[in-house]
Steps between C-alpha positions, in 0.01 A plus 500: 500500500220253561563345158870462574423328830258262327762408239759443772260274689424304185871449431554388860224241468626383162866458608452167679305370201781591258754353743321166472549494123818465298325662203159561343463408133193632317322515835604145600712488817810283534535444876841546662456156654547353153842660478579354843399154377737521204779630722450205734523252212815659358679536833441127559695446179789708631429849370541775761205727576573851376318812370627414151351151516168633624488757221572230239220288643263798503574567132446135415165497682392816318584340165313185596191698598507691172528179299233327709253784448562488126453122498167545680389759242575260218332202669819294492392299805206360302724336241485118552875444501554786745221373726653152499840642601340707774327189634826303503682783675221525756528126565876525550469790743230329705682166510822670609302685764343173618840332538650800677202511736535129577874528572445809718243309707707181508856619556801275541596509869852494645409159643415375148836619371690341788319169453572492126865590560532216752330258260729585210808495720404160639438362152851603400649276768807578706763398241590596148711300263757563232475210258595385153301272274515334161163451331462236227217329313537141623587303810768314303674827415488608864643166617782530245586847636509367858732220384731751331509712817601196703788444257627852561325711238440862599139592572551842339613343173215250483251776579556644152269228363218601737176603331462779758657790306496729800744286696675294230729787401593551866604148595147408603503759779172619652459813711467485876143394570291323766380152417143635466611665175529163330245233405460240775711212363790738437457670839485167685814372330685825568407505870628142538848583370802591707721791396711397197292187435337400168181297464572128467196446279328722241217720625191520280279809476256623237796670330704182450775317690740686731843432642538732799801612700478704821780756522409689816233565764435808713226642724228657288541875455144630520427874466361681807129572525533873438671437169220273379206682662388696188506192276321283755232763563432545129488123447249461783291788363486332160404169662215668689385663179509174303300324772246785497465478123461121516232524770299749294527278194387192693195682639397641164221333301639455149284354222 
Protein backbone atom coordinates (compact mmCIF):
# COMPACT_ATOMS: atom_id res chain seq x y z
CA UNK A 1 0.00 0.00 0.00
CA UNK A 2 2.80 2.36 0.91
CA UNK A 3 4.48 1.67 -2.44
CA UNK A 4 1.26 2.42 -4.32
CA UNK A 5 0.88 5.72 -2.47
CA UNK A 6 4.48 6.67 -3.28
CA UNK A 7 3.94 5.92 -6.98
CA UNK A 8 0.73 7.96 -6.98
CA UNK A 9 2.52 10.89 -5.36
CA UNK A 10 5.33 10.67 -7.90
CA UNK A 11 2.84 10.71 -10.79
CA UNK A 12 1.05 13.69 -9.25
CA UNK A 13 4.31 15.63 -9.03
CA UNK A 14 5.32 14.64 -12.54
CA UNK A 15 2.00 15.61 -14.19
CA UNK A 16 2.66 19.37 -14.26
CA UNK A 17 6.11 18.70 -15.69
CA UNK A 18 4.71 16.57 -18.53
CA UNK A 19 1.99 19.18 -19.11
CA UNK A 20 4.70 21.74 -19.78
CA UNK A 21 6.15 19.62 -22.59
CA UNK A 22 4.68 18.76 -25.97
CA UNK A 23 6.97 15.72 -26.14
CA UNK A 24 10.27 14.31 -24.88
CA UNK A 25 12.66 12.96 -27.51
CA UNK A 26 15.56 10.82 -26.29
CA UNK A 27 15.33 12.62 -22.96
CA UNK A 28 15.22 16.10 -24.55
CA UNK A 29 12.02 18.02 -23.77
CA UNK A 30 10.09 20.00 -26.38
CA UNK A 31 8.19 22.62 -24.37
CA UNK A 32 4.50 23.18 -25.10
CA UNK A 33 5.28 26.88 -25.41
CA UNK A 34 7.08 26.09 -28.66
CA UNK A 35 3.88 24.66 -30.09
CA UNK A 36 2.09 27.83 -28.97
CA UNK A 37 4.68 29.95 -30.79
CA UNK A 38 4.12 28.08 -34.04
CA UNK A 39 0.35 28.30 -33.63
CA UNK A 40 0.63 32.06 -33.15
CA UNK A 41 2.68 32.43 -36.33
CA UNK A 42 0.29 30.32 -38.41
CA UNK A 43 -2.88 31.94 -37.09
CA UNK A 44 -1.42 35.33 -38.08
CA UNK A 45 -1.26 33.93 -41.61
CA UNK A 46 -4.94 32.99 -41.49
CA UNK A 47 -4.92 29.38 -40.31
CA UNK A 48 -7.46 28.63 -37.55
CA UNK A 49 -6.21 27.21 -34.25
CA UNK A 50 -7.40 23.63 -33.88
CA UNK A 51 -6.37 20.32 -32.22
CA UNK A 52 -5.42 19.02 -35.67
CA UNK A 53 -3.10 21.97 -36.30
CA UNK A 54 -1.47 21.59 -32.90
CA UNK A 55 -0.90 17.87 -33.49
CA UNK A 56 0.69 18.58 -36.88
CA UNK A 57 2.98 21.14 -35.27
CA UNK A 58 3.87 18.71 -32.47
CA UNK A 59 4.82 16.05 -35.03
CA UNK A 60 6.91 18.55 -36.95
CA UNK A 61 8.74 19.61 -33.79
CA UNK A 62 9.42 15.98 -32.89
CA UNK A 63 10.90 15.36 -36.34
CA UNK A 64 13.01 18.49 -36.06
CA UNK A 65 14.37 17.43 -32.67
CA UNK A 66 15.24 13.98 -33.99
CA UNK A 67 17.08 15.45 -36.97
CA UNK A 68 18.81 18.06 -34.81
CA UNK A 69 20.08 15.44 -32.38
CA UNK A 70 21.43 13.38 -35.28
CA UNK A 71 23.11 16.47 -36.76
CA UNK A 72 24.77 17.12 -33.39
CA UNK A 73 26.03 13.53 -33.24
CA UNK A 74 27.61 13.87 -36.66
CA UNK A 75 29.17 17.28 -35.93
CA UNK A 76 27.33 18.92 -38.82
CA UNK A 77 27.41 22.32 -37.10
CA UNK A 78 31.22 22.31 -37.32
CA UNK A 79 31.22 22.18 -41.11
CA UNK A 80 32.40 25.60 -42.45
CA UNK A 81 29.55 26.07 -44.92
CA UNK A 82 26.96 25.14 -42.30
CA UNK A 83 28.56 27.47 -39.74
CA UNK A 84 28.51 30.32 -42.27
CA UNK A 85 24.80 29.74 -42.95
CA UNK A 86 24.06 29.62 -39.23
CA UNK A 87 25.87 32.93 -38.77
CA UNK A 88 23.89 34.57 -41.59
CA UNK A 89 20.62 33.26 -40.19
CA UNK A 90 21.55 34.52 -36.74
CA UNK A 91 22.28 37.96 -38.21
CA UNK A 92 18.92 38.05 -39.99
CA UNK A 93 17.01 37.07 -36.86
CA UNK A 94 18.78 39.64 -34.70
CA UNK A 95 18.40 42.44 -37.26
CA UNK A 96 14.70 41.68 -37.65
CA UNK A 97 14.39 41.68 -33.88
CA UNK A 98 16.20 45.03 -33.69
CA UNK A 99 13.85 46.62 -36.22
CA UNK A 100 10.76 45.19 -34.55
CA UNK A 101 11.99 46.45 -31.18
CA UNK A 102 12.60 49.94 -32.60
CA UNK A 103 9.14 50.13 -34.20
CA UNK A 104 7.48 48.85 -31.00
CA UNK A 105 9.20 51.60 -29.00
CA UNK A 106 8.58 54.26 -31.65
CA UNK A 107 5.03 53.61 -32.83
CA UNK A 108 3.17 55.69 -35.39
CA UNK A 109 0.59 57.74 -33.47
CA UNK A 110 -2.93 58.63 -34.62
CA UNK A 111 -1.72 62.24 -34.72
CA UNK A 112 1.08 61.24 -37.12
CA UNK A 113 -1.41 59.53 -39.41
CA UNK A 114 -3.79 62.49 -39.37
CA UNK A 115 -0.98 64.92 -40.14
CA UNK A 116 0.27 62.84 -43.07
CA UNK A 117 -3.26 62.46 -44.41
CA UNK A 118 -3.77 66.23 -44.25
CA UNK A 119 -0.41 66.83 -45.96
CA UNK A 120 -1.15 64.46 -48.83
CA UNK A 121 -4.68 65.78 -49.23
CA UNK A 122 -3.42 69.36 -49.31
CA UNK A 123 -0.77 68.48 -51.88
CA UNK A 124 -3.47 67.07 -54.14
CA UNK A 125 -5.20 70.45 -54.29
CA UNK A 126 -8.94 70.99 -54.38
CA UNK A 127 -9.46 70.35 -58.11
CA UNK A 128 -8.81 67.54 -60.54
CA UNK A 129 -8.69 67.82 -64.27
CA UNK A 130 -9.68 65.76 -67.27
CA UNK A 131 -7.32 66.74 -70.06
CA UNK A 132 -6.02 65.69 -73.45
CA UNK A 133 -2.55 66.25 -74.82
CA UNK A 134 -0.46 65.66 -77.91
CA UNK A 135 3.24 65.09 -77.26
CA UNK A 136 5.76 65.68 -80.07
CA UNK A 137 9.52 66.00 -80.42
CA UNK A 138 9.86 69.64 -81.49
CA UNK A 139 8.33 73.04 -80.87
CA UNK A 140 7.75 73.43 -84.62
CA UNK A 141 5.65 70.26 -84.69
CA UNK A 142 3.62 71.48 -81.71
CA UNK A 143 3.04 74.88 -83.33
CA UNK A 144 1.89 73.18 -86.55
CA UNK A 145 -0.64 71.12 -84.55
CA UNK A 146 -1.99 74.27 -82.86
CA UNK A 147 -2.34 75.90 -86.28
CA UNK A 148 -4.25 72.88 -87.61
CA UNK A 149 -6.57 72.97 -84.59
CA UNK A 150 -7.33 76.62 -85.25
CA UNK A 151 -8.29 75.69 -88.82
CA UNK A 152 -10.81 73.16 -87.54
CA UNK A 153 -8.85 69.92 -87.26
CA UNK A 154 -10.08 67.53 -84.57
CA UNK A 155 -7.83 67.19 -81.53
CA UNK A 156 -8.63 63.47 -81.32
CA UNK A 157 -7.43 62.87 -84.87
CA UNK A 158 -4.20 64.82 -84.46
CA UNK A 159 -3.51 63.01 -81.19
CA UNK A 160 -2.76 59.83 -83.14
CA UNK A 161 0.68 61.26 -83.94
CA UNK A 162 1.47 61.79 -80.24
CA UNK A 163 4.55 59.97 -78.97
CA UNK A 164 2.66 59.18 -75.75
CA UNK A 165 1.34 55.68 -76.62
CA UNK A 166 -0.86 55.54 -73.55
CA UNK A 167 -3.04 58.42 -74.69
CA UNK A 168 -2.45 58.56 -78.46
CA UNK A 169 -4.79 55.64 -79.14
CA UNK A 170 -7.48 57.33 -77.03
CA UNK A 171 -7.59 60.75 -78.65
CA UNK A 172 -4.92 62.10 -76.31
CA UNK A 173 -7.18 61.58 -73.29
CA UNK A 174 -5.67 61.48 -69.80
CA UNK A 175 -7.42 60.13 -66.71
CA UNK A 176 -8.93 62.42 -64.10
CA UNK A 177 -6.02 63.68 -62.01
CA UNK A 178 -5.01 66.65 -59.84
CA UNK A 179 -2.46 69.02 -61.30
CA UNK A 180 0.12 67.72 -58.78
CA UNK A 181 0.24 64.50 -60.82
CA UNK A 182 1.97 66.28 -63.68
CA UNK A 183 5.39 67.91 -64.03
CA UNK A 184 5.28 71.62 -63.18
CA UNK A 185 5.22 73.19 -66.67
CA UNK A 186 2.37 70.88 -67.70
CA UNK A 187 0.50 71.45 -64.42
CA UNK A 188 0.87 75.23 -64.65
CA UNK A 189 -0.41 75.31 -68.22
CA UNK A 190 -3.34 73.04 -67.36
CA UNK A 191 -4.39 75.12 -64.34
CA UNK A 192 -4.38 78.27 -66.50
CA UNK A 193 -6.85 76.86 -69.04
CA UNK A 194 -10.60 77.30 -69.04
CA UNK A 195 -12.86 74.33 -69.68
CA UNK A 196 -12.75 73.43 -73.40
CA UNK A 197 -9.70 75.62 -74.06
CA UNK A 198 -6.44 74.53 -75.74
CA UNK A 199 -3.00 75.98 -75.04
CA UNK A 200 -2.16 78.84 -77.41
CA UNK A 201 1.55 78.00 -77.32
CA UNK A 202 3.44 74.69 -76.98
CA UNK A 203 4.36 73.60 -73.47
CA UNK A 204 7.85 72.17 -73.00
CA UNK A 205 8.69 69.50 -70.43
CA UNK A 206 11.51 66.97 -70.15
CA UNK A 207 9.37 64.61 -72.24
CA UNK A 208 9.04 66.93 -75.24
CA UNK A 209 6.53 69.52 -76.47
CA UNK A 210 2.85 69.33 -75.49
CA UNK A 211 -0.37 70.71 -76.89
CA UNK A 212 -2.91 70.54 -74.07
CA UNK A 213 -6.69 70.77 -74.01
CA UNK A 214 -8.76 70.95 -70.82
CA UNK A 215 -11.99 68.98 -71.14
CA UNK A 216 -13.43 69.25 -67.64
CA UNK A 217 -12.77 70.23 -64.01
CA UNK A 218 -14.33 68.94 -60.80
CA UNK A 219 -13.68 69.06 -57.05
CA UNK A 220 -11.00 66.56 -56.11
CA UNK A 221 -12.40 63.23 -54.92
CA UNK A 222 -10.06 62.28 -52.07
CA UNK A 223 -10.58 59.01 -50.13
CA UNK A 224 -11.57 59.30 -46.45
CA UNK A 225 -8.93 58.85 -43.76
CA UNK A 226 -10.17 55.44 -42.63
CA UNK A 227 -9.74 54.05 -46.12
CA UNK A 228 -6.13 55.21 -46.32
CA UNK A 229 -5.15 54.65 -42.67
CA UNK A 230 -3.41 51.25 -43.15
CA UNK A 231 -1.32 52.48 -46.10
CA UNK A 232 -0.38 55.72 -44.36
CA UNK A 233 0.58 53.93 -41.15
CA UNK A 234 2.77 51.42 -42.99
CA UNK A 235 4.41 54.21 -45.01
CA UNK A 236 5.20 56.15 -41.84
CA UNK A 237 6.57 53.00 -40.17
CA UNK A 238 8.89 52.42 -43.11
CA UNK A 239 10.01 56.06 -43.01
CA UNK A 240 10.82 55.77 -39.30
CA UNK A 241 12.75 52.59 -39.98
CA UNK A 242 14.74 54.12 -42.85
CA UNK A 243 15.64 57.12 -40.68
CA UNK A 244 16.73 54.77 -37.89
CA UNK A 245 18.91 52.78 -40.27
CA UNK A 246 20.44 55.97 -41.68
CA UNK A 247 21.22 57.32 -38.21
CA UNK A 248 22.98 54.10 -37.22
CA UNK A 249 25.00 54.15 -40.44
CA UNK A 250 26.03 57.79 -39.92
CA UNK A 251 27.20 57.09 -36.36
CA UNK A 252 29.17 54.00 -37.32
CA UNK A 253 32.95 54.22 -37.75
CA UNK A 254 33.67 52.57 -41.10
CA UNK A 255 37.26 52.17 -42.34
